[in-house]
Z-matrix of the N, CA and C atoms (Angstrom, degrees):
N
C 1 1.452
C 2 1.516 1 108.60
N 3 1.304 2 114.47 1 138.78
C 4 1.453 3 119.64 2 177.92
C 5 1.516 4 108.52 3 -96.80
N 6 1.316 5 115.33 4 130.33
C 7 1.459 6 121.99 5 175.95
C 8 1.521 7 107.71 6 -149.12
N 9 1.317 8 116.03 7 168.28
C 10 1.449 9 120.17 8 -178.63
C 11 1.528 10 109.80 9 -62.58
N 12 1.311 11 115.64 10 124.34
C 13 1.465 12 120.64 11 179.04
C 14 1.521 13 114.26 12 90.49
N 15 1.337 14 118.52 13 0.74
C 16 1.467 15 119.78 14 -178.34
C 17 1.529 16 111.28 15 -64.83
N 18 1.316 17 116.96 16 -36.82
C 19 1.465 18 120.36 17 179.74
C 20 1.530 19 110.81 18 -67.97
N 21 1.334 20 116.78 19 -37.80
C 22 1.471 21 121.16 20 178.32
C 23 1.528 22 109.92 21 -64.59
N 24 1.313 23 116.81 22 -44.34
C 25 1.471 24 121.40 23 179.18
C 26 1.529 25 109.43 24 -62.36
N 27 1.315 26 116.72 25 -42.77
C 28 1.468 27 121.01 26 179.14
C 29 1.528 28 111.49 27 -61.57
N 30 1.312 29 117.22 28 -45.03
C 31 1.472 30 121.03 29 179.45
C 32 1.522 31 110.31 30 -64.41
N 33 1.328 32 118.49 31 -40.39
C 34 1.464 33 120.94 32 178.36
C 35 1.526 34 111.30 33 -64.01
N 36 1.329 35 116.60 34 -41.13
C 37 1.457 36 119.54 35 177.95
C 38 1.526 37 111.57 36 -65.15
N 39 1.330 38 116.13 37 -39.30
C 40 1.466 39 119.26 38 177.34
C 41 1.523 40 110.90 39 -67.20
N 42 1.318 41 117.42 40 -33.70
C 43 1.469 42 120.26 41 177.52
C 44 1.523 43 110.46 42 -63.98
N 45 1.323 44 117.26 43 -30.66
C 46 1.454 45 120.82 44 177.64
C 47 1.522 46 111.92 45 -65.33
N 48 1.335 47 117.18 46 -24.25
C 49 1.462 48 120.68 47 177.69
C 50 1.532 49 111.70 48 -66.82
N 51 1.328 50 116.70 49 -21.04
C 52 1.453 51 120.42 50 -179.47
C 53 1.527 52 111.67 51 -78.30
N 54 1.321 53 117.48 52 -12.17
C 55 1.462 54 121.30 53 -179.76
C 56 1.518 55 108.52 54 -84.50
N 57 1.332 56 118.21 55 119.57
C 58 1.468 57 119.75 56 179.38
C 59 1.532 58 110.94 57 -70.10
N 60 1.318 59 115.53 58 145.47
C 61 1.463 60 120.84 59 -179.52
C 62 1.523 61 110.45 60 -58.82
N 63 1.307 62 117.52 61 -37.81
C 64 1.471 63 121.05 62 -177.47
C 65 1.528 64 111.94 63 -61.10
N 66 1.338 65 117.21 64 -27.50
C 67 1.459 66 119.50 65 -178.10
C 68 1.527 67 113.25 66 -77.39
N 69 1.318 68 117.77 67 -13.65
C 70 1.461 69 120.23 68 179.78
C 71 1.529 70 112.39 69 -113.93
N 72 1.320 71 116.44 70 18.29
C 73 1.465 72 118.56 71 -177.43
C 74 1.521 73 112.71 72 -66.53
N 75 1.325 74 118.26 73 -39.59
C 76 1.459 75 119.64 74 -178.43
C 77 1.536 76 111.36 75 -66.87
N 78 1.337 77 120.00 76 -50.47
C 79 1.466 78 117.93 77 176.58
C 80 1.537 79 112.56 78 -62.17
N 81 1.329 80 116.46 79 -35.07
C 82 1.460 81 120.22 80 178.02
C 83 1.525 82 110.69 81 -62.71
N 84 1.322 83 116.32 82 -46.41
C 85 1.464 84 120.06 83 -179.91
C 86 1.527 85 111.21 84 -60.55
N 87 1.333 86 116.74 85 -46.75
C 88 1.466 87 119.53 86 -178.24
C 89 1.523 88 112.21 87 -67.16
N 90 1.329 89 117.17 88 -34.10
C 91 1.475 90 120.18 89 176.63
C 92 1.525 91 110.61 90 -66.42
N 93 1.321 92 116.72 91 -47.60
C 94 1.462 93 120.74 92 179.51
C 95 1.534 94 110.14 93 -63.26
N 96 1.323 95 116.53 94 -39.05
C 97 1.466 96 120.98 95 178.90
C 98 1.525 97 111.07 96 -66.11
N 99 1.338 98 117.08 97 -39.90
C 100 1.466 99 121.48 98 179.05
C 101 1.523 100 111.32 99 -60.35
N 102 1.303 101 116.76 100 -38.95
C 103 1.460 102 120.94 101 179.14
C 104 1.521 103 113.07 102 -83.27
N 105 1.313 104 117.57 103 0.44
C 106 1.462 105 122.24 104 177.91
C 107 1.522 106 113.23 105 70.17
N 108 1.312 107 116.43 106 31.04
C 109 1.461 108 120.15 107 -176.95
C 110 1.523 109 113.85 108 -105.87
N 111 1.339 110 117.26 109 7.24
C 112 1.459 111 117.32 110 176.40
C 113 1.524 112 108.38 111 -68.08
N 114 1.288 113 114.89 112 147.58
C 115 1.462 114 121.80 113 179.92
C 116 1.535 115 113.30 114 66.82
N 117 1.324 116 116.33 115 23.81
C 118 1.464 117 120.13 116 176.32
C 119 1.520 118 109.03 117 -125.78
N 120 1.310 119 115.30 118 156.39
C 121 1.464 120 119.47 119 177.61
C 122 1.524 121 110.77 120 -66.62
N 123 1.324 122 116.92 121 -38.87
C 124 1.468 123 121.05 122 -179.82
C 125 1.527 124 110.46 123 -61.96
N 126 1.328 125 117.05 124 -39.56
C 127 1.459 126 120.58 125 178.44
C 128 1.509 127 112.77 126 -65.38
N 129 1.307 128 117.42 127 -23.40
C 130 1.460 129 121.54 128 177.08
C 131 1.535 130 110.51 129 -89.06
N 132 1.318 131 117.30 130 -35.66
C 133 1.455 132 121.26 131 -175.97
C 134 1.535 133 111.64 132 -70.52
N 135 1.316 134 118.02 133 -41.89
C 136 1.469 135 121.34 134 -176.79
C 137 1.525 136 112.22 135 -58.00
N 138 1.340 137 119.84 136 -50.70
C 139 1.481 138 117.67 137 178.07
C 140 1.525 139 113.38 138 -64.91
N 141 1.334 140 117.09 139 -35.29
C 142 1.472 141 119.22 140 179.46
C 143 1.534 142 110.06 141 -63.28
N 144 1.308 143 117.42 142 -43.76
C 145 1.467 144 121.36 143 178.53
C 146 1.525 145 109.56 144 -65.44
N 147 1.338 146 117.12 145 -43.36
C 148 1.467 147 120.33 146 -178.10
C 149 1.525 148 111.65 147 -63.16
N 150 1.324 149 117.26 148 -42.93
C 151 1.459 150 119.16 149 -179.35
C 152 1.525 151 112.02 150 -71.65
N 153 1.315 152 118.44 151 -30.49
C 154 1.467 153 121.27 152 177.77
C 155 1.518 154 112.07 153 -80.64
N 156 1.328 155 117.70 154 -21.79
C 157 1.461 156 121.16 155 -175.83
C 158 1.523 157 112.51 156 -61.83
N 159 1.313 158 117.52 157 -34.79
C 160 1.469 159 119.13 158 -179.26
C 161 1.513 160 111.76 159 -66.57
N 162 1.317 161 117.54 160 -40.93
C 163 1.460 162 120.26 161 177.86
C 164 1.520 163 110.42 162 -67.02
N 165 1.311 164 116.20 163 -38.83
C 166 1.460 165 119.38 164 179.87
C 167 1.532 166 110.86 165 -69.40
N 168 1.332 167 116.90 166 -33.37
C 169 1.462 168 120.32 167 175.89
C 170 1.521 169 110.54 168 -60.50
N 171 1.309 170 116.56 169 -41.98
C 172 1.466 171 120.60 170 178.12
C 173 1.524 172 110.78 171 -61.64
N 174 1.327 173 116.74 172 -44.55
C 175 1.462 174 120.01 173 177.62
C 176 1.526 175 112.00 174 -62.13
N 177 1.337 176 116.80 175 -47.00
C 178 1.473 177 121.14 176 -177.09
C 179 1.526 178 111.03 177 -65.59
N 180 1.323 179 117.13 178 -42.11
C 181 1.463 180 119.01 179 -178.27
C 182 1.532 181 110.09 180 -63.65
N 183 1.323 182 116.08 181 -44.67
C 184 1.470 183 118.39 182 178.82
C 185 1.515 184 111.48 183 -64.38
N 186 1.317 185 117.23 184 -35.87
C 187 1.469 186 120.77 185 178.09
C 188 1.531 187 110.41 186 -64.37
N 189 1.330 188 116.32 187 -49.75
C 190 1.460 189 119.42 188 -177.19
C 191 1.522 190 112.33 189 -70.64
N 192 1.328 191 118.43 190 -25.54
C 193 1.465 192 119.53 191 173.39
C 194 1.517 193 111.21 192 -68.05
N 195 1.351 194 117.74 193 -22.62
C 196 1.450 195 121.65 194 177.88
C 197 1.523 196 113.81 195 -82.51
N 198 1.344 197 116.98 196 -10.35
C 199 1.470 198 120.09 197 177.57
C 200 1.526 199 107.68 198 -74.68
N 201 1.328 200 117.81 199 127.82
C 202 1.469 201 120.09 200 -178.71
C 203 1.525 202 111.33 201 -60.79
N 204 1.341 203 115.59 202 136.39
C 205 1.462 204 121.35 203 178.38
C 206 1.525 205 111.94 204 -61.36
N 207 1.327 206 116.58 205 -25.46
C 208 1.458 207 120.07 206 -178.01
C 209 1.528 208 111.67 207 -62.34
N 210 1.341 209 116.54 208 -34.43
C 211 1.475 210 120.76 209 179.63
C 212 1.529 211 109.66 210 -63.58
N 213 1.306 212 116.53 211 -46.12
C 214 1.460 213 121.01 212 -178.79
C 215 1.534 214 110.18 213 -69.30
N 216 1.316 215 117.41 214 -40.27
C 217 1.455 216 120.49 215 178.43
C 218 1.525 217 111.05 216 -63.58
N 219 1.315 218 117.42 217 -39.61
C 220 1.470 219 120.68 218 178.80
C 221 1.524 220 110.26 219 -64.83
N 222 1.307 221 117.30 220 -38.42
C 223 1.461 222 120.34 221 177.81
C 224 1.514 223 110.85 222 -66.69
N 225 1.320 224 117.73 223 -38.79
C 226 1.469 225 120.83 224 177.84
C 227 1.527 226 111.24 225 -64.77
N 228 1.341 227 115.95 226 -40.03
C 229 1.462 228 120.26 227 177.27
C 230 1.525 229 110.46 228 -61.96
N 231 1.336 230 116.57 229 -36.35
C 232 1.465 231 121.25 230 178.33
C 233 1.512 232 112.63 231 -76.08
N 234 1.347 233 118.33 232 -1.11
C 235 1.448 234 121.72 233 175.01
C 236 1.518 235 115.40 234 96.53
N 237 1.308 236 118.70 235 13.75
C 238 1.461 237 120.84 236 179.10
C 239 1.526 238 110.69 237 -81.40
N 240 1.319 239 115.95 238 139.05
C 241 1.449 240 121.36 239 173.06
C 242 1.526 241 109.37 240 -87.99
N 243 1.313 242 115.66 241 178.67
C 244 1.462 243 120.78 242 -176.49
C 245 1.525 244 112.11 243 -60.58
N 246 1.318 245 117.46 244 -44.20
C 247 1.463 246 120.68 245 -178.75
C 248 1.524 247 111.40 246 -65.32
N 249 1.309 248 116.30 247 -40.47
C 250 1.464 249 119.77 248 179.72
C 251 1.529 250 111.52 249 -69.35
N 252 1.316 251 117.26 250 -37.45
C 253 1.475 252 120.71 251 175.77
C 254 1.515 253 109.04 252 -61.06
N 255 1.308 254 116.27 253 -44.06
C 256 1.457 255 120.10 254 -179.99
C 257 1.527 256 111.12 255 -63.15
N 258 1.344 257 117.16 256 -47.70
C 259 1.465 258 121.34 257 -174.48
C 260 1.523 259 112.86 258 -74.53
N 261 1.320 260 118.25 259 -38.48
C 262 1.459 261 120.99 260 -172.06
C 263 1.531 262 114.59 261 -96.89
N 264 1.332 263 116.49 262 -20.51
C 265 1.458 264 118.54 263 -175.37
C 266 1.531 265 111.42 264 -118.75
N 267 1.308 266 116.58 265 -56.94
C 268 1.461 267 119.94 266 -173.77
C 269 1.526 268 113.49 267 -69.81
N 270 1.314 269 118.60 268 -42.41
C 271 1.469 270 120.47 269 -178.70
C 272 1.531 271 112.03 270 -66.33
N 273 1.324 272 119.64 271 -44.48
C 274 1.475 273 117.53 272 178.47
C 275 1.535 274 114.04 273 -62.66
N 276 1.332 275 118.11 274 -33.74
C 277 1.464 276 118.26 275 179.91
C 278 1.529 277 112.61 276 -84.83
N 279 1.329 278 116.59 277 -4.53
C 280 1.462 279 118.89 278 -178.68
C 281 1.530 280 113.07 279 -103.41
N 282 1.321 281 117.56 280 23.61
C 283 1.465 282 121.32 281 177.16
C 284 1.531 283 111.81 282 -56.24
N 285 1.340 284 119.69 283 -41.80
C 286 1.469 285 118.30 284 177.21
C 287 1.530 286 112.45 285 -61.49
N 288 1.325 287 117.21 286 -37.36
C 289 1.457 288 119.79 287 -179.55
C 290 1.527 289 111.38 288 -72.28
N 291 1.318 290 117.76 289 -34.25
C 292 1.464 291 121.25 290 175.81
C 293 1.528 292 109.09 291 -62.80
N 294 1.330 293 116.69 292 -44.90
C 295 1.463 294 120.52 293 178.88
C 296 1.529 295 110.83 294 -64.04
N 297 1.323 296 116.81 295 -43.39
C 298 1.468 297 120.67 296 179.47
C 299 1.518 298 110.68 297 -61.23
N 300 1.317 299 116.51 298 -46.46
C 301 1.465 300 121.07 299 179.25
C 302 1.517 301 110.57 300 -61.55
N 303 1.310 302 117.48 301 -45.39
C 304 1.465 303 120.70 302 179.85
C 305 1.506 304 113.17 303 -61.87
N 306 1.331 305 116.31 304 -46.22
C 307 1.464 306 120.02 305 -178.19
C 308 1.525 307 110.91 306 -66.74
N 309 1.329 308 117.24 307 -46.63
C 310 1.463 309 119.26 308 -178.54
C 311 1.529 310 111.76 309 -65.06
N 312 1.323 311 117.78 310 -40.56
C 313 1.465 312 120.45 311 177.49
C 314 1.518 313 110.42 312 -63.95
N 315 1.319 314 116.98 313 -41.37
C 316 1.466 315 119.70 314 177.92
C 317 1.533 316 111.02 315 -61.94
N 318 1.320 317 116.41 316 -48.11
C 319 1.463 318 119.69 317 -177.10
C 320 1.536 319 110.51 318 -65.26
N 321 1.332 320 117.57 319 -43.80
C 322 1.465 321 120.03 320 178.88
C 323 1.529 322 110.33 321 -61.42
N 324 1.314 323 117.30 322 -44.21
C 325 1.460 324 120.59 323 -178.61
C 326 1.529 325 111.40 324 -70.48
N 327 1.314 326 116.61 325 -38.57
C 328 1.472 327 120.95 326 -179.69
C 329 1.524 328 110.50 327 -62.97
N 330 1.323 329 117.13 328 -36.10
C 331 1.450 330 121.42 329 -176.73
C 332 1.527 331 113.67 330 -90.42
N 333 1.307 332 117.46 331 -2.32
C 334 1.478 333 120.35 332 -177.41
C 335 1.520 334 111.16 333 -67.40
N 336 1.308 335 116.15 334 134.67
C 337 1.459 336 121.59 335 -179.22
C 338 1.536 337 111.81 336 -117.78
N 339 1.324 338 117.20 337 -41.79
C 340 1.459 339 120.70 338 -172.01
C 341 1.525 340 113.57 339 -67.29
N 342 1.322 341 117.81 340 -47.35
C 343 1.469 342 120.59 341 -176.10
C 344 1.532 343 111.19 342 -64.41
N 345 1.334 344 119.90 343 -48.40
C 346 1.477 345 117.63 344 175.99
C 347 1.524 346 113.09 345 -61.28
N 348 1.317 347 116.78 346 -37.18
C 349 1.464 348 120.60 347 178.64
C 350 1.523 349 110.66 348 -61.84
N 351 1.302 350 116.40 349 -36.75
C 352 1.449 351 122.15 350 -178.80
C 353 1.524 352 112.82 351 -75.18
N 354 1.336 353 117.11 352 -38.20
C 355 1.462 354 120.53 353 -167.62
C 356 1.526 355 115.23 354 -104.41
N 357 1.323 356 119.32 355 -17.93
C 358 1.465 357 121.84 356 -175.51
C 359 1.519 358 109.74 357 -110.19
N 360 1.317 359 116.16 358 124.72
C 361 1.465 360 121.76 359 177.45
C 362 1.521 361 111.61 360 -109.14
N 363 1.312 362 117.71 361 -28.44
C 364 1.454 363 122.04 362 -178.67
C 365 1.531 364 109.11 363 -76.22
N 366 1.319 365 116.23 364 116.33
C 367 1.468 366 120.81 365 -175.27
C 368 1.524 367 112.78 366 -62.33
N 369 1.315 368 117.59 367 -24.57
C 370 1.472 369 119.93 368 179.30
C 371 1.529 370 111.56 369 -72.94
N 372 1.325 371 118.25 370 -14.85
C 373 1.464 372 122.07 371 -179.93
C 374 1.523 373 112.40 372 -103.77
N 375 1.313 374 117.53 373 3.70
C 376 1.454 375 120.73 374 179.97
C 377 1.523 376 111.03 375 -60.67
N 378 1.333 377 117.42 376 136.26
C 379 1.474 378 118.98 377 169.97
C 380 1.532 379 108.63 378 -74.69
N 381 1.308 380 116.91 379 172.27
C 382 1.468 381 120.45 380 -174.30
C 383 1.516 382 112.71 381 -61.52
N 384 1.329 383 117.62 382 -29.69
C 385 1.466 384 118.36 383 -179.98
C 386 1.518 385 111.46 384 -65.00
N 387 1.317 386 117.23 385 -35.87
C 388 1.470 387 119.93 386 177.03
C 389 1.521 388 111.49 387 -83.39
N 390 1.322 389 116.76 388 -34.45
C 391 1.457 390 119.62 389 179.94
C 392 1.524 391 111.33 390 -64.18
N 393 1.321 392 116.31 391 -28.24
C 394 1.466 393 119.10 392 179.96
C 395 1.523 394 112.13 393 -65.50
N 396 1.317 395 117.54 394 -19.15
C 397 1.462 396 119.79 395 178.62
C 398 1.520 397 111.84 396 -68.80
N 399 1.328 398 117.60 397 -18.19
C 400 1.465 399 120.10 398 175.35
C 401 1.524 400 111.48 399 -60.73
N 402 1.329 401 116.32 400 -30.19
C 403 1.454 402 120.18 401 -177.57
C 404 1.524 403 112.24 402 -79.48
N 405 1.316 404 116.40 403 -15.66
C 406 1.454 405 120.58 404 -178.87
C 407 1.524 406 108.61 405 -98.88
N 408 1.291 407 116.11 406 108.33
C 409 1.450 408 120.57 407 -178.92
C 410 1.503 409 109.87 408 -110.72
N 411 1.333 410 115.82 409 153.95
C 412 1.455 411 119.78 410 -176.53
C 413 1.526 412 112.44 411 -80.79
N 414 1.308 413 117.46 412 -24.40
C 415 1.458 414 119.12 413 179.39
C 416 1.528 415 109.46 414 -74.25
N 417 1.303 416 116.48 415 173.14
C 418 1.455 417 119.93 416 -177.26
C 419 1.527 418 110.20 417 -60.24
N 420 1.299 419 114.86 418 138.12
C 421 1.460 420 120.17 419 -177.43
C 422 1.518 421 110.23 420 -104.39
N 423 1.293 422 114.37 421 137.90
C 424 1.452 423 120.56 422 175.68
C 425 1.526 424 108.26 423 -84.52
N 426 1.304 425 118.33 424 163.62
C 427 1.469 426 120.05 425 176.44
C 428 1.534 427 112.19 426 -58.58
N 429 1.326 428 117.62 427 -32.55
C 430 1.465 429 120.40 428 178.31
C 431 1.521 430 110.86 429 -66.19
N 432 1.342 431 116.74 430 -39.51
C 433 1.456 432 120.32 431 179.69
C 434 1.530 433 111.68 432 -66.69
N 435 1.333 434 115.84 433 -39.03
C 436 1.456 435 120.27 434 176.93
C 437 1.525 436 109.76 435 -65.25
N 438 1.308 437 117.65 436 -40.67
C 439 1.467 438 121.78 437 177.84
C 440 1.531 439 110.30 438 -62.29
N 441 1.330 440 117.73 439 -41.32
C 442 1.462 441 121.34 440 177.80
C 443 1.531 442 110.67 441 -63.67
N 444 1.312 443 115.67 442 -40.07
C 445 1.463 444 120.06 443 179.12
C 446 1.527 445 110.56 444 -62.54
N 447 1.309 446 116.47 445 -47.22
C 448 1.453 447 119.96 446 179.44
C 449 1.530 448 112.42 447 -66.28
N 450 1.306 449 116.55 448 -36.09
C 451 1.468 450 120.28 449 176.30
C 452 1.525 451 110.16 450 -63.16
N 453 1.320 452 116.47 451 -42.44
C 454 1.469 453 119.74 452 178.31
C 455 1.529 454 110.75 453 -63.39
N 456 1.311 455 117.87 454 -41.36
C 457 1.458 456 121.13 455 179.14
C 458 1.513 457 111.88 456 -65.23
N 459 1.330 458 116.95 457 -37.91
C 460 1.468 459 120.26 458 176.96
C 461 1.527 460 110.45 459 -66.44
N 462 1.327 461 116.59 460 -42.49
C 463 1.469 462 120.30 461 178.42
C 464 1.530 463 111.34 462 -62.10
N 465 1.323 464 117.11 463 -31.13
C 466 1.466 465 120.95 464 178.85
C 467 1.529 466 112.22 465 -65.85
N 468 1.312 467 117.18 466 -27.16
C 469 1.461 468 119.44 467 -178.15
C 470 1.522 469 113.09 468 -82.87
N 471 1.324 470 117.46 469 -17.11
C 472 1.468 471 120.87 470 -175.16
C 473 1.533 472 113.17 471 -59.16
N 474 1.347 473 121.08 472 -46.52
C 475 1.465 474 118.39 473 179.26
C 476 1.528 475 113.67 474 -59.81
N 477 1.320 476 118.07 475 -38.42
C 478 1.465 477 120.25 476 177.65
C 479 1.529 478 111.04 477 -64.12
N 480 1.299 479 116.85 478 -40.51
C 481 1.468 480 120.70 479 178.39
C 482 1.526 481 110.84 480 -65.06
N 483 1.315 482 117.16 481 -42.85
C 484 1.471 483 121.13 482 179.68
C 485 1.522 484 110.63 483 -63.17
N 486 1.338 485 117.07 484 -45.51
C 487 1.474 486 120.17 485 179.17
C 488 1.520 487 109.90 486 -61.07
N 489 1.317 488 117.12 487 -42.30
C 490 1.463 489 119.82 488 178.59
C 491 1.521 490 111.52 489 -63.23
N 492 1.326 491 117.41 490 -46.96
C 493 1.463 492 120.56 491 -177.63
C 494 1.521 493 111.87 492 -62.35
N 495 1.334 494 116.88 493 -38.90
C 496 1.468 495 120.65 494 -179.82
C 497 1.526 496 111.02 495 -65.76
N 498 1.321 497 117.17 496 -39.21
C 499 1.465 498 119.97 497 -175.01
C 500 1.523 499 113.34 498 -107.08
N 501 1.307 500 117.29 499 19.26
C 502 1.464 501 122.08 500 -174.95
C 503 1.526 502 113.18 501 -57.26
N 504 1.321 503 116.90 502 -43.51
C 505 1.469 504 120.63 503 -177.26
C 506 1.532 505 110.65 504 -60.74
N 507 1.324 506 116.84 505 -46.94
C 508 1.467 507 120.73 506 -178.03
C 509 1.516 508 110.61 507 -74.55
N 510 1.325 509 117.11 508 -34.26
C 511 1.460 510 121.19 509 -177.32
C 512 1.513 511 110.62 510 -65.27
N 513 1.311 512 118.98 511 -45.22
C 514 1.458 513 121.40 512 -178.29
C 515 1.522 514 111.46 513 -65.16
N 516 1.330 515 117.57 514 -39.90
C 517 1.457 516 118.47 515 178.91
C 518 1.530 517 110.95 516 -74.53
N 519 1.340 518 117.04 517 -28.17
C 520 1.465 519 120.67 518 179.10
C 521 1.511 520 112.45 519 -72.33
N 522 1.315 521 117.19 520 -34.33
C 523 1.459 522 119.74 521 -179.40
C 524 1.518 523 110.20 522 -69.70
N 525 1.318 524 117.25 523 -36.22
C 526 1.466 525 119.60 524 -178.91
C 527 1.526 526 113.06 525 -86.88
N 528 1.341 527 117.47 526 -11.52
C 529 1.464 528 120.73 527 -179.29
C 530 1.523 529 110.12 528 -65.20
N 531 1.290 530 116.46 529 134.71
C 532 1.446 531 120.68 530 179.32
C 533 1.506 532 114.48 531 79.12
N 534 1.332 533 117.28 532 -0.05
C 535 1.466 534 120.28 533 -177.84
C 536 1.518 535 111.29 534 -77.78
N 537 1.322 536 116.42 535 -31.06
C 538 1.469 537 120.44 536 -177.55
C 539 1.510 538 109.14 537 -122.51
N 540 1.311 539 115.25 538 127.37
C 541 1.473 540 120.24 539 176.32
C 542 1.528 541 108.69 540 -85.23
N 543 1.344 542 114.88 541 138.87
C 544 1.477 543 118.07 542 178.95
C 545 1.515 544 110.97 543 -92.82
């Protein structure tokens, strides 16, 4: 939706993408600790979603800018309000973008190492990226230990591959959607 100041808000949100996650770890930790969410899945999920939201906003905005204005104008002529246009027209045609957003958010979150390392202390709640450190020991490693480490790393990639294969059709069309103006 276009409104006064929407471009300024968009530019400010994009400027936030230039801030590296590592530079906000201390305020992030204290905020999560203040809310009592350290060592919880929710305390890990909220920052992951927040940091991925900016990239997804960029994808969604470019996608919706590629939707012809005539479609929205025709819906307005037929008496649709903004919410109805969104629910009945834009969401059904944005299935590729929903799949793209879901897959990319899953892969980014699945591969995240820093945020779980910062916020989770209970080893039973470690995600696979942190759990894989169990296989890396500081003492001398035997060839069997190295093989176990590599096997664990390969197993970690399987969920990402499965998610990609399941949504491949929508993902490929979603990535190219909005790339070319007609």
